[in-house]
N, C-alpha and C positions, 0 to 999 in steps of 0.2 A: 708623290714625288718627295724624296728626302733631300733636305737642303742644309748645308753647313754654312753658317754665318760667322765670319771672323769680325772682331771689333764690334760686337753686338750692342755694347753699352756706351758707345761713343755717339757723336752727334748724328751722323747719317745712319750708322749702324742701328741705333735705337728706333729710328723711323722705319727702317727696313724690317726690324724685328716686329714692331707693332702691326705692320701690314701682313707679314708672314703668318702671325698667330691669328689675325683677323680672318684670313682666308683658309686657315686650317692646314697649313703645310706641316709635315713632320720635320721639325726644326731642331738642329743641334747648334749650340752657340759655343764659340771658342774665344776666350778673352782672359786677361789677367785678373787674378783674384785680388781685389783691393776693396776698400770700404765703399767707395762710390758704386763700383760694379756689383758688389754683393747686394747693396740696397736696391738697385734697379732690377736685379735678377729676381728678388723676392716677389715682385709684382707679376712675374711670368713663370714662376717655378713649376706650376702644374701644367703648363702648356708646352714646355720646351725641355730638351735635354741639355744640361750644362756641363761642359768640360773646361775646367780651369787650367790654364797653361800659358806657356811663353812661345811665341813664334820661333824663337832661336833654338828651342829644344826639338830636335828631329823626332824623337820618340813620342812626345806629346802631340806634335803636329800629325804624325802618322795615325795615332789613335783617333784624333778628331776627324781626319779625312775619310777614314774607312767607312765603306758602305753608304756613301752619299751619292746622289745623282748630279747635284750642282753645288758648286762652292761660290758663295758671294763674299768676296774678299775686300772688306772695307778697313781692316785694321792697319794702323800706321801711327808712327810718331810724327806729329805735325808741328809746324812753327807755333810758338817760339822755341819749344824744347828741341825741335829738330835742328835749329840753328845753334842752340847753346851746347848741345851734345851730339855733334854730327856723326861721331864714330858709332855710338850706340844706336842712333837713328838708322844708320846704314845697316847695321846688324839686323835690326828689326824689319825695316822696310824692304831692303833688297834680300838679305839673308832669309828672312821669314817667307818671302814670296818664293824664293828658290826651294825652301823646304816644303811648302805647300804643293808646288808644281811637281817636285820629285816624288812626294808621297802619292799624289794623284796618278802619276804615270805608272806607278807600281801596282795599282789596283787591277784586278782582272777586267773590270769594266771601268775605264777611267771616267771620272766625273767631268762635267763641263765647268768652266770657271768664268765668273763675271768679276772684273777688276775695276775698282774706282781709282782712276788717275786724277790729274788736276790741270786746271787752266794755267797753272804756274809754269808748265813745260814750254809755253810759248814766249815766256819772258816779257819784257816791257813792250806794250802795244799802244802807247799814248799817241804815236804818230799815225798808226794804222789800227784802230780799235776793233774793226770787224774781223772776227776770227773764223776761218773755215777749218774743217778737220783735215783738209789737204795742205794746210799751211805747215811749213817746215818748223819743227820745234827748235827753239833757241833759248834755253834757260839762261837766266842771268848768271854771270860768272861766279857770283857769291851765293847762289841759291842752291844749297845742298839738297833741300827737300825736292825741288823740281828735278834735279839731276837724278835723284834716287827713283822718283816716280817714272822717269823716262827709261831708266835701266830696268825697272820692274816690267814695263811694257815689253821691252825686248825679250826678257826671260819668258814671258807668257806667249808672245808671238812665235818664239823659236821652239816652243814645246810641242808635244803631239796632241795636246788637249784641244777640244773645241772651246773657243774663247770669245768673249765680248769685252771690249775696253770702253769704259765711260769716263770721259774727261769732265770733271765737275767744275762748275762755276763757283761763285761766291755764295756758299751755303749759309743760310740764316735760320736761326731758331728764336722766335719771339719770346720764348720762355727762358732763354739762356743767353742773355746779352753780356758780353765781356768787354769792358773798356780798360785796356792795358797798353803797355808800351808798343806792341806791334801795330796798333791802329795808326801810329804816327809814321810808320815806315812807308805807307802808300802816299804818293804825291796827290795833292788835292785835285789836280787836273786829270786824274785817271778815270776812264770810263769803266763802270761796273754794271754787271747784270746779275742781280741776286737770284737765288733759287731757294724757295722755302724747303726746309728739311723734309717736310711731309711729302712734297712733290718729288724730291730726290728718292725717298723711300718707295713711293709709288712706281717710279720709273724702273728701279732695280727689280722690284717684284713682278711687275708686268712683263719684264724681259724673260722671265722663266717660261712663259707660254708663247713667246713670239719667236718663231724659227728664223726670221730674217735678221736677227741681231748677231748671230754667230759669225765670227770671222770679220766683224766690223768694229771700227772705232767711231764712237758717237759723242756728241756734246750733250750734257745735261745742264740746262739753265732755264731761267724762268720765262723767257720770251720777251718780245718787244715792250710789253707793259711792265717789265721789271728792270728796265734800263735807266741809268741815272749817272750823273757826274758824282764822283766821290765827295766833293765839297758840298754839293746839294744834299746828298744822302746824310752826311754828318750834321748839317744844319737842321734837317728835319728831325733827326734823332735828339739833338740837343734841345730843340723846342719841345719835343714830347716829354723829355725828362725835366723840363722847366729850368734849364741852365742857360737859355738864351741862344738864339741863332748865331749871334756874332761873337760868341764866347771863344771858339777855337780860331786862332789866327794863323796865318801862313807860316810864320816863323817857328811854329810848333811841329812842322811836318818836313819830312825828307823831300828832296827834289831829285834824288838818284833813281836809278832803275828799280822798278818793282814788277808787278804783273797785274793781270785782269784785263777785261775788255768786253766787247759784245760778242756773244757766241752764236753762230749760225746753227739753229736747232730744228730746221724743217723736217729732217729725216727722223730724228728721235721723237719729235712731237707726233708725227703721223703714226709711227709704229707703237709708241708706248703710252700715248694719251695721258700725260702726267702734269701738264702745266695748268694747275687749278688755282693758284694764288698769284695775285698781282702785287706790285710794290705797295699800292695803297692798302691792300688787305693786310700786308705785313705791318705797316705803320699803325693801322687800327688795332691789330692784335697786341703790339707792344704797348700802346696806350691803355688798352683794356687791362693788361696784366699789371700795369702800374697804378691802377685806379686807387687802391687802398694804401699805396706807399707815397703818394704825391706829397702829403703833409710832412712826412719824414724827410723826403728829399728836399723840400722847401726849407726845412729847419736846418739841414746840414749842407745846404747849397754852397756856402763859402768853403767848407772843408772838402767837398767833392771837387770843386773847381781847382783847389790847391793840389789835391791828389792827382788830378789829370795833368795839370801843368808839370808836376814833378815826374810824371810817367814819360814825358817827352824828352828824348835825349838831345833835342835840337833847340829847345826854347832858350835855355840859359847860354848855350854855346853861341 
């Protein structure tokens, strides 16, 4: 089976790539050529075919799509950049998906497509945190990224391709923890259900050989053992980093609409057998990865705290 993977060097994309190469799929990757992506590509250069390009370029996309059996489309501009540059994000996220679908439909034998959507399409779910795939999407009025993902879903559903749409939960990578301004946009009383990036990668690759995924929308999330309140999640993370559980205060966080919740995943769990990491596993991995940096963090603790406080747009307001 020949597989095209877009966004192969991003968070979820890289986990998919690792699983594809592990299982010996003939893999072509399509991504932007930049320093980070070139570095990651070097580790896999003998196992994959690399096509550098831009989703907005129809000719480059057509070249990448040609002669593949399945497209796994994970590439996207995500927040906070999607919020900062909504026009460019729309060109890449929606326009790029249109280009992929159009190129696929022109093939003699059209490839199937697996698309990664987002829990963001459901909007704020603090009052009703349990989310079913049958729930009506209601993106927050100011969430351009969610609206773009929803539009991409429509493009794919209206195509002549065999498709599967996976709406991803809060994807976490214990080796790549980012603490920046966007973390303060989620209200502390939000329910979240994490999903380890490796589990997300497993789900997408397992879908390649599961006939029952086609024509379906499914949730990809960690399961009941990965559910937690955002406030408790952050307190655990701050404790692991040695910054103190009570460091982050309510006045640092937004109280406006955001997204996330608990996702019903019985169907995807049964078909794709991917929920291999719990929340506790994730916390343990984060702590193990920090093992040799604890002393440095302890030394710079006051500066780290000041940095995080200054990242919050709400603290001084």
